[in-house]
N, C-alpha and C positions, 0 to 999 in steps of 0.2 A: 406632386405638384409643382415643387421648386424642381427638379430634375425633367419632370416634364414640358414644363415652361423654356428651362434654360435651351434643353433638344432643338425644340420650336427654332427661337431663338435663331441659333447654329446653324440651321439650317436657310432659314430664310437671309440671316446676313451671306452664307456664302454663294447661294444664288443671285443674292445682290453688286457680291464683287465681281464672279464669273461673269454676267451678261456685263457688269461695268467696264472689264479687262477685255473683252470683245469689245464694245462697242467704240472705247479709246483707243484699240489697237488699230480697228480699221481706220478708221478717221485719222489716225496719224502717220500709217504707213501708207506710202503713195501706192496707186492701181499697178499692172504688173508692167505693163510699159515706161514705167519712169525707172521701177523699183531697180530694173537692172543697173542704172548709172549709180546705186547708193553702195556702201561697203557693207556687207554682212553683218560686220562688228558694229556696226550703226544700229543698224536695226535691232538686235541683240540686244544692246544696251540701251536702246529705247521702251522694246519689253520689258524687260527686265526694269525697268526704271517705275513705269506704270504699273507691273506685279505689286513691288515694294510700297508704292504708295497707299495702294489700295490694301494690300494687307493690316500697313501700318493706322489705317482708319479703320478696320475692320476690326483689328485688336481692341483700339481707345475705343469703339463704339460697344465690341460685345461687354469689356471692363466695366464699362457704364451700366449697359444695362444688367449687367451679372450683381451691381451695385443696387440697381431697381427692384430687380427680380428677388433677391437676395431680402430687401426691408419689404418688399409685396406679402412674403411667404411668411418667413417668419416673425415678423413684427405685426403680423395682422390677422384678426381672428383669433381660433385656440391657442395655435401655435408660439404665440407671442407671451404666452405663459411659460412655457418653457427657456424660450429665450432669454426672459427676462433673469427667470432663476439662473441660467447660465450666467449670464451678465454678471450678476450678483456673486456668484461662487467665486469667479474669477478672485475678488476681494477678499475673500476669507481666508484668516488664517489660523485660528483656532474651531473649535468645537463650537464654543460660543458661537461664533458670528456663522457657523451652518446651523445651528439652531435657528437665530433668530432670521435668518432668509426662507428657511422651512416656514418659519409660522408666519412672513409675511407675503409672500407669494405663492408657495404653493398649497398654503391649510387656510389663507384668508382670500385670495384671489380667485386662486384656480380651483376651490372648495376639495384639494384632493386629502387623503388621510395618510401618513406616512409610518411608517415602523424601519428603525434602523437598530441593529443587532451584528452584535460581536459575535460569531460564531468561535471563534478558539475559547475566549472566556463563556461562551453563552450567555451574556451579559447584552441587556437591552440599555442601547445610548439612548433613545429616542421614540417614543412613539406617541404618536397627535391621541388627544383627550376626546375621543369620539367610539361608539360602541362598536365597533369594526377593531380596531387599534388594539382596544383594551380587554379584547374579548379569548377568554383562554384558550377557545374553539380556534381561532384566527388562531394564536400564537403555536397552537398544538400543532393542526394544517402546516403550517408554514415548516416548524422543523421539520415534520414527516418527510415534507417533501424537498427541503433545501436542508443537506448538512454541510459540515462544517468543510468538505471535500469539493464543493461543488465547484465547477470551475468560472474563473473568470471570465465578465462580460456584461452584456447587457439583454435580456428575455423580456417578453412576452408573458403576462401571466392571464390564464381564464377564468373562468366565474368561479372553479371550483379552486383557485389558486396554485393550480397545474402551470406548467408552460404549453403553449398555444404557439404555433409556427408562425400564423400571420396575426400583424398589430389592427386588422381588420377586428378579429374574435378577442382581440386584448380587454382586458379591464382595467387593467395596472402595468407596470413596470419593474422592473427587479434587477439592480447594479450590483455587481458580485465583484471587489475587487481586495486582495489582500486576506481573503478569508471573515469579510464585514460586506454584510448585506444589506441593500438600502432597498425597502418596498415602495414604493408608488401607488397607494390604488387611487382609480379616476376611471369614470365610466365613460368618458367621451375618449378614453386613446385614442379609439380609431382616426379622431379626428386631427390627430397633431398629425405635420405633414414630416415622411419618413425622415427628411437629410437632418432633423434635428436628434436626433437619436445617438447616432456616433458621437457628434459633440457633446452631446451631456455625460455621456460615459466617458468620453475624454478627457472634461474637465474635473469632473468626478473623480477620476483616477489622479489629476494634479494635484487636488487641493487635498488628499490623501497623502499624497508624497511630502505636500508643504509641512502638512500639519506634525508627520512622522519628523521630518527633519525639526523644526523648530520645537519639536517636543526631545529630539535629542539633546537640542541645544540648549533649552531649559537645565534638562536633566544633569545637563553637563556644569553651567553654569551652578545650579544648586551642587554639585558634586565639589565643584572648588572652591564652594564657599563653607563647603562642610571641611574641605580640606585646609583651608586658611584656618579654620577655627583650630581644627584639631592640631596644627601648626604652633596655633599661639597658645594652647595647653601646654603643648609640649615645651615650649619655649620657657613657659612659668617654669617646670622643674627646671630648666639651667640655674645658674644666680645671674638675676638680672645686674648685680654688682660684683664684683669681689671684694671679700674684705680688706681692709689695712692690716697690714701687721707688721709687726715692730722689727724684723729680722731677718723676713721674707718677701721680696717684693715679687709678685705675681701676672701674669698677662694670659688670654686668652684668646683660644680664635675659630669658631664655627661655623662651617659653609655648609649644609646640608645639598645633596644634590638635586632634591626636589624639594619639596615645602615641607617635609615630614623626616626626620631621621632617623638611624638606629643609632646613631651618634650620641654621647653623653659626659659630664664632666662636673666635676661637684670641689669644692672647696670649703672649708668650715675649720675655723679659730675653736682647737679646742682647749687650750691655756695659753698663758702669756708663750710659752717655749714648744709649746706643740700646734702643728699644722694640718689637717686633713686634707688629703690632696686622691682626685678618682678620676681616672678617665677610660671610659670601655666604648665598644664597638658591638651592638647586638647584629646576629646575623640576618641576613635577607635585606629586602628595603620593603616600604608600606607602612600599613595601616599595624601588623602584626609586629613591625619592627618596634615602633613607635608606642606601640601597648607596653613592650617588655621593658623597653627604655623609662617609661613613665614609672612602670614595679619596679624596678633595679633603684631608681632616685629616690622613689617613696620609701623604700626599705631601710634602704641608707638613712635618708634622712629623721626616721624615726627608732633608732634605735639609740638605749641609751646610752651603755659602754660601746661608743666606738674605736676605740684605741684596742677592743679585742679583733684584729683582722681576722682572724681563724673564725669568729662565730660569723662576722659580717658575711664571710663569703658565704659561708653555711646556711645563711638566711638567706641570703639573695637565689643559692642555689632551690631552696625549696621554693621559693617563692615563683621562679619561673616554672618548674616542673610543677606547681599547682595549678598552674594556667591548660597544660595539657596540649599545647600546642605541638609536640612532637619534634618538629624541625627545627624550635627557633633556643637558641643560647645565645651566651655574651663571654666572650672575651674582654678581659678587662686590669688594670693596674689601678689597687689601689695603696697607698702608702703614709707612715706620719713622718712629717718632718719634724724633728726635734735639734731644737738651735743652744738648747743648753747644752745636751750630750753629743751635739754636732753627730748627729748620725737621720740616717731613714730607716724605720724598718716598712718590710713592705710585703704585698705579695701579688707576685703577677701571674697573672691565671691567663696567660697563651698570648699577651700582648707581646711583639716582635721588635717594637720600639723605642719602649722607654730606656734612656740613657743618660748618663751622668757628665757632664764636661768639666773636665778639673785644669787646674793650672798647674804646670809643670816644669822644670828647669829649660825642658828644651820644646816648652810650646804647650799650647792642649791638648789633652787627652781624651778621648770619649772611654769613657768605661761602660756597657752596655749592662744594665740590669732585669737579669737573664729571668726566665719563665721560671718557676717552681711550682705551678699549679695547672690542671688540667683546662679547659671549656668549663663553663659554670650552666649549669640549667639541662644537661640533656642527660650525661652519661654519671657512674656514680665517682661520688670523689675519693679520691685517698687521702691517706693523712697530708693536711696543709700543714707544712710550714712557715714561718715569717721570717725572713731575710733580712741583713740587714746590710746597710753601706755605709763608711764611714765619709763622713762631707767637711769640707774646707771652706772659708771664708771664700764668697765670689764663684764656689759651683753653681752652675745653674742645670738642673734636673729638667729633661724634654722628655711630656710623653704627649704623642701622636697616634690619632688612626690610621692605619694602612694606607688612606686615603693620599696619605703623602708622601711614604716611600715607595709606591708601585703606580704612582705617577708616571705616564711613559711618554717617551717621544717618538717621531717619524718612523726610528728604527727600532720600536717595540724596546728599548731599554728602558729599567726602570730608576727612576731617581733616586730611590737608595743605594743602588749598586757604580754610583758613580763616584770619581773623586769629588767632583768639583759641591756635590753636596755634603761630603766630610768636610771641605774643606770651609762650604759657609760654614757649617755649624763653630767650627772652633775660631772661623774669626768672629764671631759672631757675639759670640760666649763673654767678649768683654764689655759687651753693651746693654742696654736694660732689657727683660724682657719682652716688652714690647716691640723694641728696635730686632730684636731676634726675631719674633715671628715676622716682622714686614719683612724681614728678608730674604725666609726661610718660602712667605706665601710670593715673592717678585722671584724667586728660583724655577717654584712650580708651574709659574706660568709661561716663564721663559721655557724651560724644559718641557712644558704641554703644546707649545708654539701657539697659544693660545687659544686652544681647540678648548672644545667642552669636555669639564671632568665628566671621570665615569662611575664617581664614587663618593662621598662625605669626605670631607676635610676638617678634622679637628686638634686641635694642641692645646696643650697647659706647658707653660713654660713657668718656673719657677728658679729665683736667685736666692744664693745664700747670704746672709749679712749685707 
């Protein structure tokens, strides 16, 4: 009806424009005896102007007529019900919104029955509470006729719920998109104007895209909340405040690349003279690394005898292997600073960066606390030995994850391989541990050029005496 009326009106408008053009042109342009005195360009200009004016008037008239025809066809009689449904569907953003519009318009006003199913999961999303749509026979027929691989589009349903080619024989509609089937059963389907169907299907697809996008955003938001909660839980494993010690001053720095991290550190006062320090890094990133980090921290915290460093390492190794994550392990440095004996006993399980910075007659020197144990949690451990390093008053012990030394500049040079890094450590050794860390952090930012870091950055600095 809409297309027929529009074609009829366009023919009438075209005929009126043509007749008006001929009439006006013949009225303006002089007869043959006089026309010879006119410039041909002037005659063409007059004719073109008249034609443009008539086309403009015709365009405005056609646009107005289109609007009137659309209103008369789409918003009157039976078609108005689907038009109202489409208009409301544009403002649906959730399935609950969709169900509400179905109930108010398709069911109450249009007396239709609706069946909405997700064929991927074979799960009914919505069905009207009438005999047709709750019938097991109906559901079985639709399942047999329309499987999950049914091509997207709009189809006319026949009396036996199969597809028919003509809307005149239809008693319902099927809209298929993203393997979701939306059935509308209506005995007067033939009375709907054909122009409404493409609009209905287009708006249905838009609705599905909206809900999918919103659902993804909601999932991301929920996941972000979960990650934030996980990050808070993880930070609870780390020392909230560092202990106040008589002969050791300690400061820490912890900056995860994302909200959760595989880096960890711990400081605990064992006695008046002994302090346990530990810093480590779990392989990989994300949830699994965070879980291993929490396991390591908890293992150390609950151990009764933390002075037995060999047993501490073996307990950590057993705990990680017990998780059976296969590719997860940790490198770590754990030591006991003894200010009475003035030494540090330690196990370095493949950490590359722990050092002691000590004063000498020629200036500060850097002594590495070399590795004496393999990585923990994935391979069989060899016999573990505890190393010992003598300490002097004013010595600085630096424990850092590889996120410090492996920071790169634009030339791809790692910070740990530069002379300025070594000089910064030596110059900062005379300062407090907090100032020491601040100097290293400033150097990291300068070397990196202010770009986003590629790894977690964790440091623990202890100054003796």
